[in-house]
SELUMMI-166441 format. One record per residue (C-alpha): residue number from 0; x, y, z. Coordinates in steps of 0.1 Angstrom, whole numbers, plus 5000, padded with zeros to 4 digits. Each point is the difference from the previous one (the first is absolute). Example, Ala and Ser with C-alpha at 12.3 -4.5 7.8 and 13.67 -1.06 7.14 Angstrom:
! SELUMMI-166441
     n      u      v      w
     0   5123   4955   5078
     1   5014   5034   4993
***
This chain:
! SELUMMI-166441
     n      u      v      w
     0   4564   5086   0821
     1   5019   4982   5029
     2   4977   4970   5001
     3   5005   4992   4963
     4   5037   5005   5003
     5   5001   4977   5031
     6   4981   4972   4982
     7   5022   5005   4969
     8   5031   4994   5020
     9   4985   4970   5018
    10   4988   4983   4969
    11   5028   5007   4974
    12   5022   4971   5010
    13   4992   4963   4996
    14   5015   4975   5023
    15   5008   4965   4986
    16   5008   4972   5023
    17   5029   4982   4984
    18   5022   4971   5008
    19   5027   5009   4975
    20   5017   5026   5022
    21   5012   5000   5036
    22   4977   5030   5007
    23   4970   4979   4990
    24   4981   5032   4990
    25   5004   5017   4967
    26   4985   5035   4997
    27   4991   5015   4967
    28   4980   5028   4986
    29   4963   4990   4997
    30   4999   5012   4964
    31   5030   4979   4991
    32   4986   4968   5013
    33   4962   5003   4999
    34   4983   4979   4972
    35   4964   5008   4992
    36   4976   4974   5013
    37   4969   4989   4981
    38   4968   5010   5019
    39   4965   4991   4990
    40   4965   5009   5011
    41   4977   4986   5012
    42   5012   4970   5020
    43   4995   4968   4979
    44   4988   4979   5029
    45   4996   5003   5038
    46   5017   4967   5009
    47   5036   4999   4988
    48   5027   4975   5010
    49   5016   5014   5031
    50   5035   4986   4993
    51   5014   5017   4969
    52   5022   4970   4991
    53   4968   4979   4997
    54   4983   5025   4978
    55   5001   5000   4962
    56   5023   5029   4990
    57   4967   5019   5002
    58   4985   4989   4967
    59   5016   5029   4981
    60   4990   4988   4966
    61   4963   4998   5011
    62   5003   5035   5014
    63   5014   5014   4968
    64   4971   4986   4981
    65   4974   5013   5025
    66   5017   5033   4999
    67   4996   5001   4962
    68   4963   4991   5005
    69   4996   5028   5026
    70   4992   4974   5027
    71   5031   5011   5019
    72   5017   5033   5000
    73   5037   5005   5003
    74   5007   5032   5019
    75   5030   5021   5009
    76   5005   5012   5036
    77   4990   5035   4990
    78   4966   4985   4990
    79   4996   4981   5033
    80   4970   5021   5011
    81   4985   5002   4966
    82   4994   4964   4989
    83   4970   4999   4976
    84   4988   4969   5018
    85   4992   5019   5033
    86   4964   5005   4990
    87   4991   5032   5018
    88   5030   5022   4996
    89   5008   5013   5034
    90   5031   5020   4990
    91   4989   5026   4975
    92   5018   5031   4989
    93   4984   5034   4998
    94   5019   5026   4981
    95   5003   5035   5015
    96   5021   5029   4990
    97   5026   4992   5027
    98   5002   4963   5005
    99   4983   4966   4997
   100   4977   4994   5029
   101   4986   4966   5011
   102   4963   4995   5006
   103   5005   4970   5024
   104   5025   4974   5010
   105   5007   4965   4988
   106   5010   4968   5017
   107   5022   4976   4981
   108   5015   4965   5007
   109   5031   4987   4983
   110   5002   4962   5003
   111   5029   4977   4992
   112   5017   4968   5012
   113   5031   5003   5022
   114   5030   5014   4983
   115   4981   5014   4971
   116   5011   5036   5008
   117   4972   5016   5021
   118   5024   5018   5024
   119   5023   5011   4971
   120   4969   5012   4982
   121   4991   5022   5030
   122   5035   5014   5001
   123   4997   5008   4963
   124   4967   5017   5005
   125   5013   5021   5028
   126   5031   5010   4980
   127   4981   5009   4969
   128   4976   5021   5020
   129   5028   5017   5019
   130   5018   5009   4967
   131   4968   5013   4985
   132   4995   4972   4974
   133   4966   4988   5011
   134   4970   5009   5021
   135   5002   5038   5000
   136   4966   5002   5016
   137   5014   4985   5032
   138   5019   5026   5022
   139   5010   4975   5027
   140   5007   4963   5000
   141   5003   4980   5032
   142   5015   4965   4999
   143   4997   4973   5027
   144   5010   4964   5003
   145   4976   4977   5018
   146   5030   4981   5014
   147   5010   5032   5019
   148   4964   5007   5010
   149   4998   4966   5017
   150   5023   5013   5028
   151   4974   5026   5011
   152   4982   4983   5029
   153   4979   5030   5013
   154   4976   5025   4985
   155   5016   5027   4978
   156   4988   5029   4979
   157   5005   5003   4963
   158   5018   5032   5008
   159   5025   4982   5021
   160   5006   4973   4973
   161   5009   5027   4975
   162   5022   5020   5024
   163   5019   4969   5010
   164   5012   4997   4965
   165   4998   5036   4989
   166   5006   5022   5031
   167   5006   5031   4979
   168   4963   5001   4990
   169   4988   5009   5035
   170   4989   5036   4991
   171   4983   4990   4968
   172   4977   4971   5009
   173   4971   5021   5014
   174   4998   5017   4966
   175   5002   4967   4981
   176   4970   4986   5018
   177   4979   5027   4983
   178   5008   4988   4965
   179   5004   4962   5001
   180   4996   4996   4962
   181   5037   5009   4996
   182   5012   4971   5023
   183   5011   4965   4990
   184   5006   4974   5026
   185   5020   4969   4991
   186   4999   4968   5021
   187   5024   4973   4989
   188   4996   4963   5010
   189   4964   4997   5012
   190   5006   4962   5002
   191   5026   5006   5027
   192   4976   5020   5023
   193   4993   4983   5033
   194   4969   5020   5007
   195   4965   4991   4988
   196   4980   5023   4978
   197   4963   4990   4994
   198   4987   5015   4968
   199   4968   4978   5001
   200   4980   5028   5016
   201   5002   5021   4969
   202   4963   5000   4995
   203   4990   5002   5036
   204   4972   5024   5010
   205   5018   5010   5032
   206   5035   5014   5002
   207   5027   4973   5008
   208   5012   5000   5036
   209   5036   5005   4991
   210   4999   5032   4979
   211   5026   5027   4999
   212   4986   5033   4988
   213   5027   5025   5010
   214   5037   4998   4992
   215   5008   5012   5035
   216   4978   4975   5018
   217   5020   4971   5017
   218   4989   4968   4982
   219   5012   4965   4993
   220   5022   4998   4969
   221   4975   4977   4984
   222   4972   5025   5005
   223   5021   5028   4984
   224   5007   4978   4969
   225   4964   4989   4998
   226   4987   5036   5002
   227   5023   5013   4974
   228   4991   4973   4975
   229   4962   5003   5007
   230   5002   5038   4997
   231   4989   5006   5036
   232   5033   5017   5010
   233   5012   5029   4978
   234   4973   4993   4973
   235   5015   5009   4966
   236   5035   4987   5006
   237   5013   4971   4980
   238   5015   4968   5013
   239   5022   4973   4984
   240   5004   4966   5015
   241   5024   4972   4989
   242   4993   4964   5010
   243   5007   4964   4991
   244   4971   4980   4985
   245   4995   4981   5033
   246   4985   5030   5016
   247   4977   5011   4972
   248   4970   4984   5017
   249   5003   5024   5029
   250   4996   5030   4976
   251   4971   4986   4980
   252   4974   5022   5018
   253   5023   5031   5002
   254   4991   5031   4981
   255   5026   4995   4973
   256   4998   5017   4966
   257   5031   4987   4982
   258   5012   4964   5001
   259   5033   4993   4982
   260   5022   4970   4998
   261   5038   5002   4997
   262   5010   4973   4975
   263   5037   5006   5001
   264   5021   4997   4969
   265   4985   4992   4966
   266   5019   4994   4968
   267   5030   5023   4995
   268   4997   5014   5036
   269   5018   4969   5011
   270   5029   5007   4977
   271   5001   5036   5011
   272   5003   4990   5036
   273   5031   4979   4994
   274   5015   5028   4979
   275   4995   5024   5030
   276   5011   4974   5025
   277   5034   4994   4985
   278   5024   5028   4990
   279   5015   4977   4973
   280   4976   4997   4971
   281   5017   4968   4988
   282   4994   4983   5034
   283   4964   5012   5000
   284   4993   4986   4966
   285   5017   4966   5009
   286   4979   4997   5032
   287   4968   5009   4983
   288   5007   4976   4971
   289   5005   4971   5025
   290   4968   5010   5019
   291   4980   5002   4968
   292   5012   4966   4988
   293   4989   4983   5033
   294   4962   4997   5003
   295   5002   4998   5038
   296   5022   5030   5006
   297   4983   5021   4973
   298   4966   4995   5014
   299   5013   5011   5034
   300   5015   5032   4986
   301   4967   5019   4999
   302   5006   5008   5037
   303   5026   5026   5008
   304   5011   4982   5032
   305   5007   4969   4979
   306   5018   5020   4974
   307   5023   5013   5028
   308   5007   4965   5012
   309   5006   4989   4964
   310   5024   5029   4995
   311   5019   4994   5032
   312   5003   4963   4994
   313   5006   4998   4962
   314   5022   5031   4998
   315   5032   4985   5013
   316   4999   4973   4974
   317   5004   5026   4973
   318   5020   5026   5019
   319   5030   4977   5007
   320   5019   4981   4973
   321   5006   4964   5007
   322   4966   4992   5015
   323   4986   4968   4986
   324   4969   5010   4981
   325   4987   4965   5001
   326   4994   5005   5038
   327   4976   5029   4994
   328   4967   4993   5020
   329   4972   4985   4981
   330   4975   4992   5028
   331   4988   5022   5028
   332   5019   4979   5026
   333   5032   5004   4981
   334   4994   5037   4997
   335   4996   5004   5038
   336   5029   4977   5007
   337   5023   5023   4981
   338   4984   5030   5017
   339   5010   4986   5034
   340   5034   4990   4986
   341   5007   5036   4990
   342   4990   5012   5035
   343   5024   4975   5016
   344   5028   5008   4975
   345   4998   5037   5008
   346   4993   4999   5037
   347   5012   4968   5017
   348   5037   5008   5005
   349   4995   5012   5036
   350   4978   4971   5011
   351   5016   4968   5011
   352   4970   4976   4999
   353   4980   5012   4970
   354   4979   4968   5000
   355   4989   5004   5036
   356   4990   5037   4994
   357   4981   4990   4969
   358   4982   4972   5018
   359   4988   5023   5028
   360   4989   5027   4974
   361   4981   4973   4982
   362   4983   4987   5031
   363   4988   5035   5008
   364   4989   5004   4964
   365   4981   4967   5002
   366   4981   5011   5031
   367   4993   5033   4982
   368   4984   4981   4971
   369   4980   4978   5023
   370   4987   5031   5018
   371   4997   5021   4969
   372   5025   5024   5015
   373   5023   5021   4979
   374   5012   5026   5025
   375   5024   4989   5028
   376   5010   5018   5031
   377   5031   4998   5022
   378   4982   4975   5022
   379   4997   4976   4971
   380   5037   5002   4992
   381   5009   4994   5037
   382   4977   4970   5001
   383   5020   4984   4972
   384   5034   5011   5014
   385   5006   5024   4971
   386   5025   5029   5004
   387   5007   5027   4975
   388   5025   4988   4974
   389   5009   5005   4964
   390   4983   4967   4990
   391   4968   5009   5020
   392   4998   5035   4985
   393   5003   4984   4965
   394   4967   4983   5006
   395   4981   5025   5022
   396   4992   5036   4992
   397   4998   5024   5029
   398   4969   5022   5001
   399   4995   5030   5023
   400   4965   4998   5013
   401   4983   5030   5016
   402   4986   4994   5035
   403   4985   5024   5026
   404   5033   5002   5019
   405   5020   5007   4969
   406   5011   4972   4977
   407   5014   4965   5001
   408   5018   4976   4976
   409   4981   4970   4985
   410   5012   4975   4975
   411   4985   4985   4968
   412   5013   4979   4971
   413   5004   5020   4968
   414   4972   4979   4985
   415   4975   4974   5013
   416   5014   4974   4976
   417   5035   5004   5015
   418   4985   4993   5034
   419   4982   4970   4986
   420   5032   4987   4984
   421   5021   5003   5031
   422   4972   4983   5020
   423   5002   4971   4975
   424   5038   4999   5002
   425   4999   4996   5038
   426   4985   4966   4997
   427   5031   4988   4982
   428   5025   5017   5023
   429   4990   4983   5032
   430   5025   4973   5008
   431   4973   4979   5017
   432   4971   5003   4976
   433   4974   4980   5020
   434   4967   4993   4983
   435   5001   5025   4972
   436   4973   4981   4981
   437   4976   5004   5029
   438   5008   5037   5003
   439   4993   5005   4963
   440   4968   4980   5002
   441   4987   5021   5029
   442   5010   5033   4984
   443   4984   4989   4967
   444   4966   4998   5018
   445   4999   5038   5002
   446   4971   5008   4977
   447   5010   5036   4993
   448   5031   4988   4981
   449   5025   5020   5022
   450   5027   4973   4995
   451   4995   4994   4963
   452   5030   5019   4987
   453   5022   4987   5029
   454   4990   4965   4990
   455   5011   5006   4964
   456   5033   5012   5013
   457   5002   4969   5022
   458   4994   4977   4970
   459   5025   5020   4980
   460   5028   4998   5026
   461   4997   4962   5001
   462   5017   5002   4966
   463   5038   5001   5001
   464   5001   5023   4970
   465   4979   5026   5017
   466   5018   5001   5033
   467   5035   4996   4984
   468   5010   5038   5003
   469   4993   4999   5037
   470   5025   4971   5007
   471   5029   5025   5000
   472   4987   5013   5034
   473   4979   4972   5016
   474   5004   4963   5005
   475   4985   4974   4977
   476   4963   4996   5007
   477   4993   4968   5020
   478   4989   4972   4978
   479   4972   4992   5024
   480   4985   5035   4995
   481   5002   4997   4963
   482   4984   4965   5000
   483   4972   5012   5023
   484   4992   5029   4977
   485   4999   4978   4969
   486   4978   4975   5018
   487   4977   5029   5010
   488   4998   5012   4964
   489   4992   4965   4987
   490   4973   4996   5027
   491   4984   5034   4990
   492   4998   4991   4963
   493   4984   4966   5008
   494   4975   5017   5024
   495   4990   5028   4976
   496   4997   4981   4967
   497   4967   4985   5010
   498   4985   5031   5016
   499   5000   5024   4970
   500   4962   5000   4999
   501   4999   5031   5022
   502   5015   5034   4995
   503   5022   4995   5031
   504   5010   4966   4989
   505   5011   5014   4966
   506   5020   5028   5018
   507   5017   4974   5022
   508   5009   4979   4970
   509   5014   5029   4982
   510   5021   5009   5030
   511   5015   4965   5002
   512   5009   5003   4963
   513   5018   5033   5009
   514   5019   4980   5026
   515   5011   4975   4974
   516   5011   5028   4977
   517   5021   5017   5026
   518   5016   4967   5010
   519   5012   4995   4965
   520   5000   4963   5008
   521   4988   4980   4969
   522   5002   4967   5019
   523   4975   5013   5026
   524   4977   5014   4974
   525   5000   4967   4980
   526   4993   4980   5032
   527   4971   5022   5011
   528   4985   5008   4966
   529   5010   4968   4981
   530   4966   4984   5001
   531   4977   5030   4998
   532   4977   4999   4969
   533   4981   5032   5006
   534   5006   5035   5015
   535   4971   5022   5007
   536   5002   5037   5009
   537   4970   5011   4980
   538   4962   4996   5006
   539   4968   5008   4981
   540   4993   5023   5029
   541   5024   5029   4998
   542   4999   5005   5038
   543   5013   4965   5005
   544   5027   5003   4974
   545   5035   5011   5009
   546   5015   5031   4984
   547   5034   4992   4986
   548   5028   5026   4999
   549   5027   4999   4974
   550   5023   4986   5027
   551   4974   4973   5007
   552   4999   4991   4963
   553   5038   4996   4999
   554   5000   4979   5031
   555   4972   4978   4986
   556   5020   4996   4968
   557   5030   4989   5020
   558   4980   4974   5018
   559   4985   4985   4969
   560   5034   5000   4983
   561   5013   4977   5026
   562   4974   4973   4997
   563   4984   4981   4971
   564   4967   4989   5014
   565   4980   5032   5001
   566   4975   4997   4971
   567   4973   5024   5010
   568   5004   5036   5011
   569   4969   5020   5012
   570   5006   5037   4999
   571   4965   5014   4996
   572   4994   5035   5014
   573   5036   5002   5011
   574   5005   5036   4988
   575   5030   4991   4978
   576   5008   5029   4978
   577   5025   5011   4975
   578   5027   5008   5025
   579   4998   4965   5014
   580   5002   4985   4964
   581   5030   5023   4993
   582   5018   4988   5032
   583   4993   4964   4990
   584   5017   5005   4966
   585   5030   5017   5016
   586   5017   4965   5004
   587   4998   4972   4975
   588   4992   4975   5028
   589   4970   5021   5010
   590   4982   4988   4968
   591   4997   4966   5018
   592   4973   5018   5020
   593   4978   4994   4969
   594   5015   4974   4978
   595   5002   4971   5026
   596   4963   5002   5010
   597   4977   4980   4979
   598   4969   5020   5011
   599   5004   5037   5007
   600   4970   5020   5012
   601   5005   5038   4998
   602   4964   5010   4999
   603   4990   5034   5014
   604   5035   5015   5002
   605   5011   5033   4984
   606   5026   4988   4975
   607   4989   5023   4972
   608   5016   4998   4966
   609   5035   5005   5012
   610   4997   4973   5026
   611   4985   4976   4974
   612   5029   5007   4977
   613   5024   4990   5029
   614   4980   4969   5005
   615   5002   4990   4963
   616   5038   5002   5003
   617   4997   4971   5024
   618   4975   4982   4977
   619   5025   5002   4972
   620   5027   4983   5021
   621   5009   4966   4986
   622   4996   4984   5035
   623   4965   5013   5004
   624   4976   4972   5012
   625   4969   5020   5005
   626   4968   4982   4990
   627   4973   5023   5013
   628   5002   5037   5004
   629   4973   5023   5014
   630   5004   5037   4997
   631   4964   5012   5002
   632   4994   5036   5012
   633   5035   5014   4995
   634   4993   5031   4980
   635   5014   4985   4968
   636   4995   5018   4967
   637   5009   4995   4963
   638   5035   5014   5009
   639   5011   4967   5013
   640   4984   4979   4973
   641   5031   4996   4978
   642   5021   4988   5029
   643   4973   4976   5012
   644   4995   4987   4964
   645   5037   4992   4997
   646   4999   4982   5034
   647   4971   4978   4989
   648   5021   4987   4971
   649   5032   4996   5021
   650   4984   4981   5029
   651   4988   4966   4989
   652   4993   4990   5036
   653   4973   5027   5003
   654   4966   4984   4993
   655   4976   5021   5022
   656   4999   5038   4999
   657   4975   5023   5017
   658   5001   5036   4989
   659   4966   5010   5012
   660   4989   5033   5015
   661   5026   5021   4982
   662   5000   5025   4972
   663   5016   4983   4970
   664   4973   5012   4976
   665   4996   4990   4964
   666   5035   5012   4991
   667   5016   4979   5027
   668   4980   4968   4990
   669   5009   5005   4964
   670   5037   4997   5010
   671   4993   4969   5022
   672   4980   4984   4972
   673   5030   4999   4977
   674   5020   4982   5028
   675   4972   4975   5005
   676   5003   4990   4963
   677   5037   4992   5005
   678   5007   4963   5002
   679   5023   5006   5029
   680   4971   5013   5021
   681   4986   4972   5022
   682   4973   5018   5018
   683   4970   4977   5008
   684   4980   5023   5023
   685   4997   5038   4994
   686   4979   5025   5019
   687   4994   5035   4986
   688   4969   5009   5019
   689   4993   5036   5008
   690   5027   5015   4977
   691   4980   5026   4981
   692   4997   4978   4969
   693   4976   5006   4971
   694   4990   4981   4969
   695   5034   5011   4985
   696   5017   4977   5025
   697   4975   4972   4991
   698   5013   5002   4964
   699   5036   4997   5010
   700   4993   4972   5025
   701   4979   4981   4975
   702   5029   4999   4976
   703   5022   4983   5027
   704   4975   4972   5009
   705   5007   4981   4968
   706   5038   5004   5002
   707   5005   4993   5037
   708   4997   4962   5007
   709   5007   5002   5037
   710   4973   5026   5011
   711   4970   4982   5015
   712   4987   5025   5026
   713   4992   5037   4992
   714   4983   5025   5023
   715   4989   5032   4983
   716   4974   5010   5026
   717   4992   5036   5012
   718   5009   5016   4967
   719   4979   5016   4972
   720   5004   4975   4972
   721   4964   5003   4991
   722   4980   4978   4977
   723   5022   5008   4970
   724   5032   4990   5019
   725   4986   4967   5012
   726   4987   4992   4964
   727   5037   5002   4988
   728   5011   4977   5028
   729   4973   4975   4992
   730   5013   4996   4964
   731   5034   4992   5014
   732   4985   4976   5026
   733   4984   4979   4972
   734   5033   4995   4984
   735   5013   4965   5005
   736   5035   5013   5009
   737   4986   5020   5029
   738   5006   4982   5033
   739   4981   5024   5024
   740   4979   4980   5025
   741   4992   5026   5027
   742   4989   5035   4990
   743   4990   5029   5023
   744   4979   5028   4985
   745   4982   5013   5030
   746   4990   5037   5001
   747   5008   5008   4964
   748   4968   5018   4989
   749   4987   4970   4982
   750   4964   4996   4988
   751   4978   4974   4984
   752   5014   5008   4966
   753   5033   4983   5006
   754   4984   4968   5012
   755   4997   4983   4965
   756   5037   5006   4993
   757   5011   4986   5034
   758   4976   4971   5000
   759   5017   4986   4969
   760   5033   4999   5019
   761   4987   4983   5031
   762   5011   4966   4988
   763   5037   5008   5006
   764   4995   5015   5035
   765   4998   4983   5034
   766   4995   5031   5020
   767   4983   5033   4991
   768   4994   5031   5021
   769   4977   5026   4986
   770   4986   5014   5033
   771   4992   5037   5006
   772   4989   5006   4964
   773   4966   5006   4984
   774   4993   4968   4982
   775   4963   5000   5011
   776   4976   4971   4994
   777   5005   5001   4962
   778   5038   4995   5003
   779   4997   4972   5024
   780   4975   4982   4978
   781   5026   4999   4972
   782   5027   4987   5024
   783   4975   4974   5014
   784   4996   4986   4965
   785   5037   4997   4996
   786   5002   4982   5033
   787   4977   4973   4987
   788   5025   4992   4972
   789   5017   4967   5006
   790   5033   5016   4989
   791   4998   5025   5028
   792   5026   4994   5028
   793   4992   5028   5023
   794   5006   4990   5037
   795   4995   5033   5017
   796   4979   5030   4989
   797   4996   5033   5018
   798   4969   5021   4991
   799   4997   5020   5032
   800   4985   5035   4998
   801   4988   4999   4964
   802   4965   5013   5003
   803   4984   4966   4998
   804   4964   4993   5010
   805   4978   4969   5002
   806   4995   5002   4962
   807   5033   4983   4993
   808   4997   4974   5029
   809   4983   4974   4979
   810   5028   5002   4973
   811   5027   4997   5027
   812   4982   4970   5016
   813   4998   4982   4966
   814   5037   5007   4994
   815   5008   4986   5035
   816   4981   4968   4993
   817   5018   4995   4967
   818   5036   5011   5006
   819   5023   4972   5013
   820   5030   5022   5008
   821   4986   5030   5019
   822   5008   4997   5037
   823   5001   5036   5012
   824   4974   5027   4993
   825   4998   5035   5016
   826   4967   5019   4996
   827   5004   5024   5030
   828   4988   5036   4999
   829   4972   4993   4975
   830   4962   5003   5005
   831   4990   4964   4992
   832   4972   5002   5026
   833   4979   4972   5013
   834   4989   4986   4967
   835   5035   5000   4986
   836   5013   4981   5030
   837   4972   4975   4997
   838   5010   4993   4964
   839   5037   4996   5010
   840   4991   4978   5030
   841   4984   4974   4977
   842   5031   4998   4980
   843   5023   4998   5030
   844   4983   4970   5015
   845   5001   4982   4966
   846   5023   4969   5004
   847   5018   5011   4967
   848   5010   5034   5015
   849   5038   5003   5005
   850   5000   5034   5019
   851   5022   4998   5031
   852   5004   5037   5007
   853   4972   5025   4997
   854   4999   5038   5006
   855   4966   5014   5008
   856   5009   5030   5022
   857   4977   5030   5002
   858   4973   4988   4975
   859   4971   5011   5023
   860   4978   4971   5010
   861   4969   5000   5022
   862   5004   4980   5032
   863   4977   4972   4990
   864   5018   4993   4966
   865   5033   5002   5018
   866   4989   4974   5025
   867   4988   4977   4972
   868   5032   5004   4981
   869   5021   4991   5031
   870   4980   4970   5007
   871   5003   4986   4965
   872   5038   5006   4997
   873   5006   4968   5019
   874   4988   4981   4970
   875   5028   5014   4978
   876   5024   4972   5003
   877   5032   5017   4988
   878   4994   5035   5014
   879   5029   5010   5023
   880   5000   5038   5002
   881   4971   5023   4999
   882   5002   5038   5006
   883   4968   5016   5011
   884   5012   5033   5017
   885   4973   5025   5010
   886   4971   4982   4983
   887   4977   5000   5030
   888   4974   5027   4993
   889   4971   4999   5024
   890   4967   4988   4984
   891   4978   5031   5000
   892   4969   4980   5009
   893   5014   4982   5030
   894   5027   4999   5027
   895   5037   4999   4992
   896   5014   4966   4992
   897   5025   4983   5024
   898   5021   4971   4990
   899   4996   4969   5022
   900   5030   4981   5014
   901   4992   4971   4977
   902   5001   5023   4970
   903   5032   5016   5012
   904   5017   4966   5004
   905   4990   4990   4965
   906   5013   5033   4985
   907   5033   4996   5019
   908   5004   4965   4987
   909   4997   5012   4964
   910   5023   5030   5005
   911   4971   5024   4997
   912   5010   5036   5009
   913   4971   5021   5012
   914   4998   5033   5019
   915   4973   4993   5024
***
């Protein structure tokens, strides 16, 4: 068929923009160069980072795990319209004796960051369809670029759109309208479309005003696209859109069946790309080896566009003998400096004043960044006095854009980051720099981050090492410019260190650390970070925490490695995963990321066993200074227990370890228990709460309590130790060699039967938590007797939610009057009732009572008793903090009780917390 043959010819060659040849374009067979991209469904999240250099290498490790768990589906392009996550399957095959027929059409969206390969994927789809490899049920495929559609200013018919690109179909279209199920429309680059399409009227009762129902009706281009997607025009046809993440919100209400995300290269796909990029396998392997050994460059290489830049820049180092391999780029600024160096080396011979041309190109690029403009017209070139030249064509790619009168040439940089680098370079090429610091400060105020990558390049270019390759073609950068940039970086660090309480503040601080990294200036880093004791990127609220990419981790490691005062590192909820840990271990110095901090908080990340094993490598380092480590909720299992146990014995500085909310289980704790008995283990505080432990773990832990002389605090809450498990612990607690002072046993399925065993061990404890169990009145009576013992040293006791009633109140009151050490008591979530509170009230006002902190939340009091209780609390001389949340139940016999201003003032003075 002529249409298929035409598309096959148009799609079989792949153009590569190259700086290594004078032609600047290398044409290859698509099949020889195309490397399969990883595509997943559905989209992981709606809001992705717009600039791919600021994204995280797309969390490939997480996606692999989710794929294995069937949360994400990796799909091939031939499965694009059959993702099992589409819910209602719109594209269904029905077998007939002659062919496969489609019941109805399907709309699909392929999303990906710039440079990830969306347009190349479209070319691959068209080529594979034209050669009969995929989609046999589509008889015609029509492909359009939104960039071309922008030039259409008047109404047009769908028929005209098709004939403009495929004029040989004129006699067939009328027949095609009758069977739209065999048609596939592809629209590439939705984010580049200048028109507005409103999908919000999807559920409207009346028809939208701008509807196109006939392929031969003149309509706006936006109406044609809308109607095809919403199945109003040629219902039954299928549509594929590609877009960047920034435009996803415009499609949220569209009638889309399949959402896929292009992740780029994963694993061996990166290596395959370089093998295809270079004809010489030895060069390909050398380049890939260098990339893989550099955490910054390797993380970039998930993106095909960056792989191309890496290949073009690094290739010459390994192609030509005599090149000093010590000069190979290691930072992003160095990489782009050599990229520009290669352009100038190949294309500057015909230009007299290279520096002047480069300055004017950079000024145009800077304006483009400030206006978020990536396509430039002849008018833009003329405004900057730029004429066609070899140098200019080395930076700008000519594109032929379709317009109503024919076509015109427009210009763009091969990649946005190249534009951003040249924009940064222009600041150093100006012979009269002026107030660069003011310019940077004003540009930094842009809240959408459009200058962030340029700023990193600016900081990087202030380093002589990064700009050195360019000195062959341009003059030395003015010292004034360099000093202004360094002063600006210092000022940014100073401003952001104290504002990391907000998500934006954390992001700004991280960006300034990127500036320091790119500058490769240890003196500046030491000056700016020399007196910083704490860095905070995490937060208890995941929404306020900053997600850290592998590149971010490496940059943070670099910053900490250059100063000696950072003692505390808060990385809670920062989405650090195995790939980030792997990148951190790529260089020996990266271990400083962990070993120099004295307090490291990695709660609520996704380290997993593999990530934890990487972390223990740092813990085993002889320079490790970590004193407190928190790794709760990181998906840890018994698989990492051996490595963790070895680290406990090899890290004498580590005294506090929180492993809560993981899955270590009995087998994992058995391994850890052996380490705790080692004399080299100095752990003082250990949390194992919520780790799926049973009485088997209690036996192993009990055996360690007599052998470990440093352990004083142990939290075993939210497990299922049961009465039998706690009885074994109690025997160990009575031993004179046991030093446990604080013990957590909340939510462990405990009943009154364990109380006798535990009561005999109270003399050694200062803090005991047995909340959320089923002690009942009988169990608390036993504990109350133990509290009366003069040897009892309990200072804080938590009995919340234990099924207590007024029956045990008298026993507790007697214990309160007798015990000289008890200062904190939590009885919340029990049904003590009015009579119980009256009994406690008498003890609390006793001059001998030492209670300072009292929890009585949700114990259900009538208003009258609550009022009496509040009025008598003032007589409790040492009472500082009383919790009475949601205790105001309206007295059924009278009106609801309202607290007077005088009562409120008294409550506030004592620290009373009440939900009124």
